[in-house]
C-alpha positions in Angstrom: -0.1 0.0 -0.3 1.1 3.6 -0.9 -0.2 6.8 2.0 -0.1 9.9 0.2 -0.5 12.6 3.2 -1.3 15.8 4.4 -2.2 16.3 0.5 -5.3 18.9 -0.8 -7.3 16.0 -2.3 -9.1 17.7 -5.3 -11.8 15.0 -7.0 -13.6 17.0 -10.3 -16.3 14.3 -10.2 -17.7 14.9 -6.2 -16.2 18.4 -5.9 -14.3 16.8 -2.8 -11.7 19.4 -1.9 -10.2 18.9 1.4 -6.5 17.9 3.3 -6.9 14.4 3.4 -4.8 11.1 3.3 -5.4 9.1 0.4 -4.4 5.3 0.5 -3.3 3.1 -2.2 -3.9 -0.7 -2.9 -3.1 -2.6 -5.7 -4.4 -0.5 -8.9 -7.3 1.1 -6.6 -7.7 4.0 -4.5 -8.5 2.2 -1.1 -9.4 4.7 1.4 -9.8 8.9 1.8 -9.7 10.0 5.1 -10.4 13.7 6.1 -7.9 15.4 8.0 -10.0 15.3 11.3 -11.0 11.5 10.8 -7.3 10.2 10.4 -6.9 6.7 12.1 -3.5 6.2 13.8 -2.6 3.0 11.7 1.6 1.8 11.9 3.8 3.6 9.4 4.8 -0.3 9.0 1.8 -1.3 7.0 2.7 1.2 4.0 5.2 0.4 1.3 5.6 3.9 0.9 5.1 7.2 2.7 4.3 10.4 0.5 4.5 13.5 2.4 2.2 15.7 -0.2 1.7 18.8 2.7 1.6 22.0 0.4 0.1 20.2 -2.5 -2.7 19.2 -4.4 -3.4 15.7 -5.0 -5.8 15.1 -8.1 -7.0 12.5 -10.6 -4.3 11.5 -13.3 -5.0 14.4 -16.6 -6.4 12.7 -19.6 -4.6 13.8 -22.7 -7.4 12.9 -26.1 -5.0 14.4 -28.2 -1.7 13.3 -28.7 1.3 12.5 -31.3 3.4 10.1 -30.7 4.4 9.4 -34.4 4.9 5.6 -34.1 4.7 3.7 -36.5 6.4 5.1 -39.2 8.0 8.1 -37.4 10.1 7.4 -34.8 12.9 9.4 -35.2 10.4 11.9 -34.1 9.0 10.0 -31.0 7.9 6.6 -30.1 5.1 5.6 -27.6 7.3 4.6 -25.0 9.5 8.2 -24.9 6.2 9.7 -25.3 4.7 7.7 -22.8 7.6 9.4 -20.0 6.8 12.8 -21.4 3.0 12.4 -20.8 4.2 11.0 -17.2 6.4 13.9 -16.4 3.5 16.2 -17.3 1.1 14.4 -14.8 -0.9 12.3 -17.6 -1.9 8.9 -16.9 -3.8 8.7 -20.2 -3.5 9.6 -23.1 -5.0 9.2 -26.4 -3.0 8.7 -29.8 -3.9 9.9 -33.1 -4.3 8.0 -36.2 -2.1 9.8 -38.6 1.0 7.2 -38.5 2.6 5.5 -41.3 0.7 3.2 -42.0 -2.3 4.9 -40.7 -4.3 3.6 -37.9 -7.2 2.3 -40.4 -6.7 -1.6 -39.9 -6.7 -3.3 -36.5 -3.5 -4.6 -37.1 -1.7 -1.5 -36.8 -4.5 -0.5 -34.1 -2.9 -3.6 -32.2 0.5 -2.5 -32.0 0.1 0.7 -30.8 -2.4 -1.0 -27.6 0.0 -3.6 -27.4 3.4 -1.2 -27.4 1.1 0.9 -25.1 0.8 -1.6 -22.4 4.4 -2.0 -21.7 4.8 2.2 -20.1 4.1 3.2 -17.1 0.9 5.1 -18.1 -2.7 4.0 -20.4 -1.9 4.7 -24.0 -5.2 4.8 -26.0 -5.7 5.1 -29.3 -8.2 6.4 -32.3 -8.5 4.7 -35.7 -9.0 6.2 -38.5 -12.5 7.6 -40.0 -11.4 7.0 -43.5 -9.2 4.4 -45.2 -6.2 6.0 -45.8 -6.9 9.3 -44.5 -8.6 9.5 -47.7 -12.0 11.0 -47.1 -14.2 8.8 -49.4 -14.6 5.1 -47.7 -15.2 4.4 -44.6 -12.6 2.2 -42.4 -14.1 -0.7 -41.1 -15.5 1.3 -37.6 -17.0 -2.0 -36.1 -13.6 -3.6 -36.1 -12.1 -1.0 -35.2 -14.0 -0.7 -31.9 -13.8 -4.7 -31.3 -10.2 -4.1 -31.1 -9.8 -1.8 -28.5 -10.3 1.9 -30.6 -11.0 4.9 -28.2 -12.3 6.7 -31.0 -12.3 8.2 -34.3 -10.6 10.7 -36.0 -8.7 11.8 -39.1 -6.5 14.0 -37.4 -4.1 16.3 -39.3 -6.5 16.1 -42.4 -9.9 17.3 -42.7 -13.1 15.8 -44.1 -13.9 17.7 -47.1 -17.0 15.7 -48.0 -20.1 17.3 -46.1 -22.1 13.8 -46.9 -19.4 11.5 -46.0 -18.9 13.5 -42.3 -22.6 12.7 -41.8 -22.0 9.1 -42.2 -19.3 8.6 -40.7 -20.9 10.3 -37.7 -23.9 7.9 -37.9 -21.8 5.2 -38.0 -19.7 6.4 -35.5 -23.3 7.2 -33.0 -24.8 3.5 -34.2 -21.5 2.3 -32.1 -21.5 4.7 -28.8 -17.9 5.8 -30.3 -17.1 9.8 -30.3 -15.6 11.0 -33.8 -13.0 13.9 -34.0 -12.6 16.5 -36.1 -9.7 18.5 -37.7 -11.2 21.3 -39.0 -9.1 23.4 -41.8 -11.0 23.7 -44.9 -8.0 23.9 -47.6 -10.1 25.7 -50.0 -8.9 29.5 -47.9 -5.4 28.4 -46.9 -2.5 29.1 -48.9 0.0 28.3 -46.2 -0.6 26.1 -43.2 0.4 27.2 -39.5 0.5 30.9 -39.8 -2.9 32.9 -39.2 -3.9 34.6 -42.0 -3.4 38.6 -40.7 -1.0 41.7 -39.4 2.0 39.2 -38.7 1.8 37.5 -41.7 1.2 40.4 -43.8 4.5 41.6 -42.1 6.2 38.3 -42.9 4.8 38.6 -46.8 2.8 35.4 -46.1 -1.0 34.9 -46.8 -1.7 32.2 -44.4 -4.7 30.2 -42.6 -7.4 32.5 -42.4 -9.7 31.9 -39.4 -12.5 31.3 -42.0 -11.0 28.0 -43.0 -11.8 26.8 -39.5 -15.2 28.7 -39.0 -17.0 27.1 -42.0 -16.2 23.7 -41.2 -17.1 24.0 -37.7 -20.7 25.6 -38.4 -21.0 22.3 -41.6 -20.1 19.9 -38.7 -21.9 21.5 -35.7 -24.9 21.3 -37.8 -24.6 17.9 -39.2 -24.0 16.6 -35.3 -27.5 18.0 -34.5 -28.9 16.3 -37.2 -27.3 13.0 -36.4 -27.0 13.3 -32.8 -23.7 11.6 -32.9 -20.7 12.9 -30.0 -18.6 15.2 -31.9 -15.4 16.7 -30.6 -14.4 19.7 -32.4 -10.3 19.5 -32.1 -7.8 22.3 -31.0 -10.4 25.3 -31.5 -8.4 28.3 -32.6 -11.3 31.0 -33.9 -13.4 33.0 -31.5 -15.9 32.8 -34.0 -15.7 28.9 -33.9 -16.5 28.9 -29.9 -19.7 31.0 -30.5 -20.6 28.2 -32.9 -20.2 25.5 -30.7 -21.9 27.2 -28.1 -25.2 27.9 -30.5 -24.8 24.2 -31.0 -24.7 22.9 -27.7 -27.5 25.5 -26.9 -29.8 23.4 -29.9 -29.0 20.3 -28.3 -26.3 19.0 -30.5 -23.6 16.6 -28.2 -20.6 19.1 -29.5 -17.4 19.1 -27.2 -14.3 21.5 -27.6 -10.9 21.1 -26.7 -8.2 23.6 -26.5 -4.6 23.4 -26.6 -2.8 25.2 -24.1 -0.8 27.0 -26.6 -3.8 28.8 -28.0 -5.2 29.8 -24.8 -1.7 31.1 -24.3 -0.3 32.9 -27.4 -1.1 34.7 -29.8 0.0 35.6 -33.6 2.8 37.3 -32.3 4.4 34.8 -31.3 5.8 33.6 -34.8 8.0 36.9 -34.9 9.7 35.6 -31.7 10.1 32.0 -32.0 9.7 31.3 -35.6 8.4 27.6 -36.5 8.5 27.0 -33.2 5.1 28.8 -32.9 3.9 27.2 -36.3 0.6 24.7 -35.9 -2.7 23.6 -37.4 -4.4 25.2 -36.9 -2.4 28.4 -36.4 -1.9 31.0 -33.2 -4.8 33.6 -33.7 -5.2 37.5 -32.8 -5.6 38.9 -29.0 -9.0 39.0 -29.7 -9.5 34.9 -30.3 -7.0 34.1 -27.4 -9.9 36.1 -24.7 -12.7 34.4 -26.6 -11.1 31.5 -26.3 -10.8 31.9 -22.7 -14.1 32.8 -22.3 -15.2 29.4 -23.5 -13.4 28.1 -21.0 -15.0 30.3 -18.4 -19.0 29.5 -19.8 -18.5 25.4 -20.4 -18.5 25.9 -24.2 -14.6 24.5 -24.8 -14.9 21.2 -22.5 -11.4 19.9 -22.9 -7.5 21.0 -22.6 -5.9 18.9 -25.1 -2.4 19.1 -26.0 -1.7 18.1 -29.0 1.4 16.9 -28.4 3.2 16.9 -31.8 7.1 16.3 -31.9 9.4 17.2 -34.9 13.3 16.7 -35.1 15.4 20.1 -34.6 16.9 19.3 -38.4 12.5 19.8 -39.3 11.7 22.7 -37.4 15.5 24.2 -38.7 13.6 24.9 -42.1 12.4 28.4 -44.0 9.3 28.8 -42.0 7.2 28.3 -45.2 8.6 24.7 -45.1 8.7 23.4 -41.8 6.3 21.0 -40.0 3.4 22.1 -38.1 3.2 21.4 -34.6 4.8 21.9 -31.0 4.9 19.2 -28.2 3.0 20.0 -25.0 2.5 17.4 -22.5 5.1 18.5 -20.4 4.0 21.9 -20.1 0.5 21.6 -20.1 -0.7 21.6 -16.3 1.9 24.5 -15.7 0.4 26.5 -18.8 -3.0 25.9 -17.3 -2.0 27.2 -13.5 -0.1 30.0 -15.0 -2.1 31.5 -17.2 -5.6 30.3 -16.4 -6.0 30.2 -12.8 -3.6 32.5 -11.4 -5.7 34.8 -13.2 -8.8 34.0 -12.5 -10.0 32.7 -15.1 -10.5 29.4 -14.3 -10.5 27.6 -10.6 -8.2 25.1 -10.2 -11.3 22.3 -9.5 -12.3 24.0 -13.0 -9.0 23.2 -14.7 -9.1 19.5 -13.4 -12.2 19.3 -14.9 -11.1 19.9 -18.1 -7.8 18.6 -17.7 -9.8 15.1 -16.8 -13.0 14.7 -15.7 -14.4 15.7 -19.1 -11.8 13.9 -21.1 -12.5 10.8 -19.4 -16.3 11.4 -20.3 -16.0 11.7 -23.5 -14.0 8.4 -24.0 -16.6 6.4 -21.1 -13.2 6.1 -19.4 -12.9 4.6 -16.1 -11.3 7.5 -14.9 -11.1 11.5 -14.0 -12.2 10.8 -10.4 -10.2 10.7 -7.0 -12.9 8.2 -4.8 -12.7 5.0 -3.1 -12.5 2.6 -5.7 -11.5 4.3 -8.2 -8.6 3.7 -10.6 -5.6 4.7 -8.3 -4.1 7.1 -11.2 -3.1 10.5 -9.6 -1.2 13.3 -10.1 0.7 15.5 -7.2 2.1 18.7 -7.9 3.0 22.1 -6.1 0.8 25.0 -7.9 3.3 27.6 -6.4 6.6 25.8 -7.4 8.3 28.1 -10.2 10.3 25.9 -12.3 12.2 27.2 -15.8 11.7 25.4 -18.4 14.7 23.9 -20.1 14.6 20.6 -20.8 11.9 17.4 -21.9 11.2 13.8 -21.5 10.2 13.8 -25.2 12.9 12.9 -27.6 11.5 16.2 -29.0 12.3 20.0 -28.0 10.1 21.9 -30.4 8.4 24.1 -28.1 8.1 28.2 -27.9 8.2 27.7 -23.9 11.9 26.5 -23.5 13.2 29.2 -21.3 9.6 30.3 -20.0 9.6 30.5 -16.1 6.3 28.7 -15.3 4.3 27.5 -11.9 3.2 24.8 -11.0 5.0 21.7 -11.1 4.8 18.2 -11.3 5.9 15.9 -7.7 4.6 12.7 -8.5 2.6 11.1 -11.6 1.1 7.7 -10.2 -0.1 5.4 -12.1 -2.0 1.9 -10.9 -0.9 2.2 -8.1 2.4 2.7 -9.1 4.6 6.0 -9.3 5.6 6.7 -12.9 7.1 9.8 -12.5 8.9 11.4 -9.5 10.5 15.1 -9.9 14.0 15.4 -8.3 14.1 19.3 -8.0 
């Protein structure tokens, strides 16, 4: 057994928020004991005692949007290094995207990812592709992928351009009771990916990618979601107008969820001038107005989830000219601290609301037994010091493509515990 004592224990599902002790036995939470109810038990009963005084004890974080590049691009990342980065960031469960090589559009490739994931210390789940080879024309065998363990379906990285095909995909996912996640960028309006069409792109002599490219697809898919009743997730939302459309769709009764990344609620298009390709991602960083509306969407519940879109690339790839470098940044190891620094400390969200969006709601979307800290729940926890300041200097990931290198953030993970075992412990 493991005893975690004197921590501020937070359970977003019940709202429990008190100083308490947590006892872990095997792979479950065995007991939660309030400060005034603590029995006097011999210390020898526990294999390990963790003093969490001054720290928060919360459900392990869940990231529903990561790219571990395995199979096919393991020079960027692999399942094991990705899992190590996740554990260092406080994540006990991740959902991998299907844009590997080969794509995860068949049972064999899906099973490879899931089997490799079992060899790591955390839960590595994986989505199956919506369309065969991401062609956007022929559905995968969604039923077979579900039976083989797919967590959901997505062609993330490639938008689905055919509205009638999207409707068909939503209907099939709905029949299976599975979420479908959508990358919303219409290529018809984009000249150069990864940079917002606006003042900064004009300054750089680049046309870029306008918010319109996202808005038109979000509007379309929200209405198809309303028509089909499917569980639909809008991935990495970046446009304030798109937030408004998700809000309307929810009010109309659509089962639409939205995720936002830490980089989109932290940075604006101006970051491209400072960080170059390290601030290039799809969808791109947008205006200060958009950033403000994303934060409003988090505050009022329109945006349900915070997900990293962890996207590793090699240093050589990111060193290419801006229009040639690949889009994406890593995010697992800085996500919690950015949430605390940018959302909790300024008063946009409470700590409990941050935990909802980083653990409870992701678990709900994917029907996972997680995101809660209660007796009998899985022993997946994160222990962190919300006040500890630290400088971003190194990563457990193979990659280091982050605009936050050198930044000083608040909130540092002390321990990550998955299935009752410590998979990460801070040494600083």
